[in-house]
DOTOR-768291 format. One record per residue (C-alpha): x, y, z. Coordinates in pm, whole numbers, plus 50000, padded with zeros to 5 digits. Layout:
BEGIN
REC      px      py      pz
REC       X       Y       Z
...
//
This chain:
BEGIN
REC      px      py      pz
REC   69907   85121   74940
REC   69635   85332   74781
REC   69434   85303   75103
REC   69730   85428   75309
REC   69775   85725   75077
REC   69410   85817   75117
REC   69439   85810   75495
REC   69753   86029   75498
REC   69638   86290   75244
REC   69405   86545   75415
REC   69334   86718   75084
REC   69131   86430   74948
REC   68753   86435   75015
REC   68606   86205   75273
REC   68524   85867   75129
REC   68354   85710   75425
REC   68123   85436   75324
REC   68276   85410   74979
REC   68515   85156   74843
REC   68864   85231   74726
REC   68747   85268   74366
REC   68477   85514   74473
REC   68729   85718   74668
REC   68960   85743   74368
REC   68666   85851   74156
REC   68573   86118   74408
REC   68933   86238   74423
REC   68937   86268   74048
REC   68615   86471   74047
REC   68415   86194   73879
REC   68047   86130   73955
REC   67966   85877   74220
REC   67942   85516   74106
REC   67629   85336   74211
REC   67681   84971   74310
REC   67562   84731   74046
REC   67340   84551   74292
REC   67144   84871   74352
REC   67069   84941   73980
REC   66715   84840   73874
REC   66727   84704   73514
REC   66470   84823   73269
REC   66214   84554   73183
REC   66273   84384   72849
REC   65969   84374   72624
REC   65869   84013   72552
REC   65737   83978   72196
REC   65379   83858   72187
REC   65350   83551   71961
REC   65111   83597   71675
REC   64809   83371   71689
REC   64777   83095   71431
REC   64545   83167   71138
REC   64189   83051   71190
REC   64145   82677   71139
REC   64520   82616   71088
REC   64797   82457   71294
REC   65174   82500   71304
REC   65317   82229   71080
REC   65640   82165   71274
REC   65458   82130   71605
REC   65204   81896   71444
REC   65486   81672   71315
REC   65661   81673   71654
REC   65336   81574   71823
REC   65308   81279   71584
REC   65653   81136   71656
REC   65852   81296   71371
REC   66199   81398   71492
REC   66290   81765   71470
REC   66605   81679   71273
REC   66388   81518   71003
REC   66180   81832   70943
REC   66301   82082   70684
REC   66182   82338   70432
REC   66236   82342   70055
REC   66239   82705   69947
REC   66256   82621   69579
REC   65929   82425   69593
REC   65778   82614   69890
REC   65710   82294   70081
REC   65778   82147   70424
REC   65988   81830   70398
REC   66020   81519   70614
REC   66331   81310   70569
REC   66426   81517   70262
REC   66097   81441   70083
REC   65815   81687   70020
REC   65548   81657   70290
REC   65302   81947   70242
REC   65276   82294   70090
REC   65187   82542   70368
REC   64861   82732   70340
REC   65015   83025   70533
REC   65369   83130   70633
REC   65364   83381   70917
REC   65664   83503   71114
REC   65882   83219   70986
REC   65624   82956   71089
REC   65433   82745   70837
REC   65067   82664   70889
REC   64812   82431   70731
REC   64464   82302   70812
REC   64421   82000   71036
REC   64254   81804   70755
REC   64540   81875   70514
REC   64798   81776   70776
REC   64616   81451   70858
REC   64595   81363   70489
REC   64964   81443   70432
REC   65067   81239   70739
REC   64861   80943   70622
REC   65026   80960   70279
REC   65371   80981   70439
REC   65303   80681   70663
REC   65167   80484   70368
REC   65480   80558   70165
REC   65699   80451   70456
REC   65505   80127   70502
REC   65510   80058   70127
REC   65885   80117   70114
REC   65945   79884   70408
REC   65714   79618   70262
REC   65880   79637   69920
REC   66221   79608   70083
REC   66112   79295   70270
REC   65962   79145   69955
REC   66282   79211   69755
REC   66489   79055   70031
REC   66273   78741   70042
REC   66270   78705   69665
REC   66649   78729   69657
REC   66668   78467   69933
REC   66442   78232   69737
REC   66633   78288   69413
REC   66969   78239   69578
REC   66857   77909   69735
REC   66696   77765   69422
REC   66932   77515   69266
REC   67162   77496   69566
REC   67047   77143   69643
REC   67219   76884   69425
REC   67187   76511   69497
REC   67509   76336   69595
REC   67645   76027   69420
REC   67655   75709   69626
REC   67983   75523   69652
REC   68111   75246   69880
REC   68470   75139   69931
REC   68493   74818   70142
REC   68867   74877   70193
REC   68785   75183   70401
REC   68505   75011   70594
REC   68639   74909   70937
REC   68367   74645   70974
REC   68471   74479   70650
REC   68840   74494   70743
REC   68772   74340   71084
REC   68578   74058   70915
REC   68873   73992   70684
REC   69108   73976   70979
REC   68880   73726   71156
REC   68857   73522   70836
REC   69236   73527   70805
REC   69274   73409   71167
REC   69016   73137   71116
REC   69188   73029   70796
REC   69522   73012   70977
REC   69376   72797   71248
REC   69202   72572   70995
REC   69525   72543   70795
REC   69714   72433   71110
REC   69456   72171   71186
REC   69465   72049   70827
REC   69849   72023   70832
REC   69836   71821   71154
REC   69580   71587   71005
REC   69786   71539   70688
REC   70101   71475   70894
REC   69926   71203   71093
REC   69832   71045   70765
REC   70195   71065   70645
REC   70129   71336   70383
REC   70397   71601   70408
REC   70456   71910   70194
REC   70320   71835   69851
REC   70080   71962   69587
REC   69794   71815   69785
REC   69902   72006   70093
REC   69927   72337   69907
REC   69592   72290   69737
REC   69424   72202   70065
REC   69564   72508   70243
REC   69470   72736   69954
REC   69116   72600   69949
REC   69080   72669   70321
REC   69189   73034   70284
REC   68975   73085   69975
REC   68669   72948   70152
REC   68724   73179   70450
REC   68764   73493   70237
REC   68483   73388   70004
REC   68242   73357   70292
REC   68314   73718   70392
REC   68272   73843   70035
REC   67960   73641   69955
REC   67767   73687   70277
REC   67896   73987   70470
REC   67990   74233   70193
REC   67635   74268   70046
REC   67503   74343   70392
REC   67767   74609   70448
REC   67689   74760   70106
REC   67315   74780   70185
REC   67383   74934   70525
REC   67605   75199   70366
REC   67339   75278   70105
REC   67071   75311   70374
REC   67290   75560   70562
REC   67341   75752   70236
REC   66966   75767   70174
REC   66897   75895   70525
REC   67162   76163   70489
REC   67031   76276   70148
REC   66674   76279   70274
REC   66769   76497   70572
REC   66963   76735   70349
REC   66677   76768   70100
REC   66417   76816   70375
REC   66625   77093   70528
REC   66650   77264   70187
REC   66277   77222   70123
REC   66178   77349   70470
REC   66390   77659   70425
REC   66226   77736   70091
REC   65881   77670   70239
REC   65939   77901   70537
REC   66063   78180   70312
REC   65774   78137   70069
REC   65518   78139   70353
REC   65665   78459   70493
REC   65656   78616   70147
REC   65292   78512   70101
REC   65197   78664   70439
REC   65368   78993   70353
REC   65195   79005   70016
REC   64860   78946   70184
REC   64910   79227   70436
REC   65037   79458   70161
REC   64735   79395   69939
REC   64492   79449   70230
REC   64661   79777   70310
REC   64652   79874   69946
REC   64276   79804   69926
REC   64215   80023   70233
REC   64429   80300   70087
REC   64244   80286   69756
REC   63914   80328   69941
REC   64056   80630   70123
REC   64170   80781   69792
REC   63823   80726   69647
REC   63661   80902   69944
REC   63902   81197   69925
REC   63846   81231   69552
REC   63465   81234   69593
REC   63489   81499   69867
REC   63710   81729   69660
REC   63486   81692   69356
REC   63174   81776   69558
REC   63343   82086   69703
REC   63447   82204   69357
REC   63098   82187   69209
REC   62792   82053   69388
REC   62620   82004   69059
REC   62888   81783   68911
REC   62780   81419   68919
REC   63118   81250   68908
REC   63078   81006   69194
REC   63123   80726   68944
REC   63459   80861   68828
REC   63709   80579   68848
REC   63482   80397   69097
REC   63433   80108   68862
REC   63807   80091   68801
REC   63885   80101   69172
REC   63627   79833   69252
REC   63762   79615   68973
REC   64118   79663   69096
REC   64009   79591   69453
REC   63842   79268   69345
REC   64149   79183   69142
REC   64375   79241   69440
REC   64155   79020   69656
REC   64174   78751   69391
REC   64552   78780   69383
REC   64556   78762   69763
REC   64350   78443   69765
REC   64573   78300   69495
REC   64884   78389   69693
REC   64743   78222   70005
REC   64694   77899   69813
REC   65024   77935   69633
REC   65231   77620   69679
REC   65606   77581   69681
REC   65632   77421   69339
REC   65443   77703   69164
REC   65640   77967   69351
REC   65968   77810   69243
REC   65864   77774   68878
REC   65679   78109   68849
REC   65910   78340   69044
REC   65939   78565   68739
REC   65560   78598   68736
REC   65564   78704   69103
REC   65819   78972   69022
REC   65601   79094   68738
REC   65296   79115   68966
REC   65493   79313   69224
REC   65620   79555   68961
REC   65268   79592   68823
REC   65133   79672   69173
REC   65405   79929   69230
REC   65342   80094   68897
REC   64970   80090   68969
REC   65024   80260   69305
REC   65242   80523   69144
REC   64986   80571   68869
REC   64700   80623   69116
REC   64908   80868   69321
REC   65009   81063   69010
REC   64649   81066   68887
REC   64522   81203   69221
REC   64805   81454   69241
REC   64761   81589   68888
REC   64382   81582   68877
REC   64352   81918   69051
REC   63979   81942   68978
REC   64053   82178   68684
REC   63746   82309   68501
REC   63877   82222   68159
REC   63930   81860   68265
REC   63575   81837   68397
REC   63446   82000   68078
REC   63626   81748   67862
REC   63498   81462   68075
REC   63141   81587   68049
REC   63182   81642   67674
REC   63306   81285   67638
REC   63015   81163   67849
REC   62763   81364   67643
REC   62916   81231   67321
REC   62894   80873   67450
REC   62534   80934   67555
REC   62453   81090   67220
REC   62613   80803   67032
REC   62414   80557   67243
REC   62092   80745   67168
REC   62186   80757   66801
REC   62248   80384   66795
REC   61908   80321   66954
REC   61742   80560   66713
REC   61924   80395   66423
REC   61807   80050   66532
REC   61448   80174   66568
REC   61471   80343   66230
REC   61599   80026   66064
REC   61321   79821   66221
REC   61057   80079   66120
REC   61195   80095   65767
REC   61177   79716   65735
REC   60815   79709   65853
REC   60712   79990   65615
REC   60882   79816   65322
REC   60702   79492   65407
REC   60370   79680   65409
REC   60454   79849   65078
REC   60542   79516   64919
REC   60236   79340   65062
REC   59981   79610   64972
REC   60149   79744   64658
REC   60105   80103   64785
REC   60361   80298   64988
REC   60234   80369   65343
REC   60297   80684   65549
REC   60645   80701   65703
REC   60867   80643   65398
REC   60882   81013   65310
REC   61219   81054   65489
REC   61354   80779   65260
REC   61239   80962   64946
REC   60918   80762   64893
REC   60589   80949   64894
REC   60272   80792   65036
REC   60072   80608   64773
REC   60364   80535   64541
REC   60307   80195   64370
REC   60556   79927   64473
REC   60839   79878   64223
REC   60773   80206   64041
REC   60970   80525   64067
REC   60798   80805   64253
REC   60708   81110   64057
REC   60961   81340   64219
REC   61281   81145   64162
REC   61636   81272   64172
REC   61722   81352   63816
REC   62101   81335   63853
REC   62377   81178   64063
REC   62429   81508   64250
REC   62062   81546   64340
REC   62050   81183   64453
REC   62345   81194   64695
REC   62227   81528   64842
REC   61890   81371   64920
REC   62054   81058   65063
REC   62297   81260   65281
REC   61998   81428   65447
REC   61799   81105   65490
REC   61792   80852   65772
REC   61999   80615   65557
REC   62310   80812   65662
REC   62441   80892   66013
REC   62677   81192   66020
REC   62975   81174   66255
REC   63035   81454   66511
REC   63328   81526   66741
REC   63332   81568   67120
REC   63196   81924   67086
REC   62901   81810   66872
REC   63046   81947   66545
REC   63034   81756   66217
REC   63359   81589   66110
REC   63254   81552   65746
REC   63244   81172   65778
REC   62933   80957   65785
REC   62821   80596   65813
REC   62537   80405   65642
REC   62266   80294   65886
REC   62080   80051   65653
REC   62295   79930   65362
REC   62031   79696   65219
REC   61755   79958   65236
REC   61983   80221   65081
REC   62074   79984   64799
REC   61705   79922   64723
REC   61636   80295   64733
REC   61920   80383   64493
REC   61812   80109   64255
REC   61452   80240   64266
REC   61569   80585   64145
REC   61608   80433   63799
REC   61921   80639   63724
REC   62160   80550   63445
REC   62378   80249   63531
REC   62696   80459   63556
REC   62540   80700   63807
REC   62379   80414   64001
REC   62721   80249   64027
REC   62877   80579   64144
REC   62617   80603   64423
REC   62687   80243   64528
REC   63060   80318   64543
REC   63008   80649   64727
REC   62827   80474   65013
REC   63042   80161   65016
REC   62771   79931   64880
REC   62855   79615   64692
REC   62795   79661   64322
REC   62677   79349   64141
REC   62609   79503   63795
//
């Protein structure tokens, strides 16, 4: 209708080449409408993705490339870590434009740890399942009690029926024979018939019944043997499977421990090239590895009887291995290569070294003191070398030297600074105020040679823990 109106109304502008809508717009004085198909859209700027930081890779893409489903990957804002399956996987080195990045080495290490945890969880689940199966089956086999009822044995009943038929026939023959002889119903007749029946039944009981009893017992033994063998085979199969799983688990654990040792050595070398800590925990790891191999060999030779009687021990070993794994992981996680930890370790090492040197020096000193005392006693004159023990060269044996401690206080001060006493120091090399006697016998002789009053001599003996004999 609008088109007809346009044709009839000469006042409207010409709308040739335009649609009805365009003509209405022209009639209304509106600007011309350009067809949508003729409008060239402005190009939309495509954002340029930022390049990954040098030496780093996008964590999500790395996980996808290694078979981790996208729905398993998440992010824990509270702990600033990327998660896999709801568990912490790695802390990003860089977060850029909503994308987390980490080095290839860190990602490989984190993936290896994740796979190890998954394998350990699966192995532990299988072990628990097998242990439960073994425990649930133990004691389920109980021997049956043999019993035999001849009244329910069809063979025995058939034999009785044949005996009864034979007895009836024999009784008929006996009655006919007695009748020919003129003996009718009498006590003799009844006794003869009874004897015939008793003999027939007795033959079945005496000869056939023991055979039937033995046959029934043989069938019982076969049935019990089959039942027990089935029970034993089931336990054996389960135990063998458990032993195989334990062997694979221990092998994997040994490989993982070696990897941890290598990672630890690399981190320690990076932290300080001068630190010589390659032996840190190496002895422990080698000992544990040898122990695990020993357990593996023991498990391979583990027989059914021991497994059944020592199942609680197996559970204890498994728990110990799990706790050990957790302990090693926690130790590696918390180590952190902190300077104060390394300082304390080196201080402990220096203290141990110093104590070892002191022990060697103490042993040498004791041996030297013994030789010098032997010379003094043999020659009667003190040789050189006893000055540190308070004896001057040339002092006659058994006599007090000229410069003797006059009092108890002077004596213990001299002894505290002599080689008779080893002062104790802490990890930082500081004195603790405690001491130990290096040569009790030599010290006792020295105190006695001071020729102090008996009370002061006794006090010195007590001060240094020497046995006082009066």
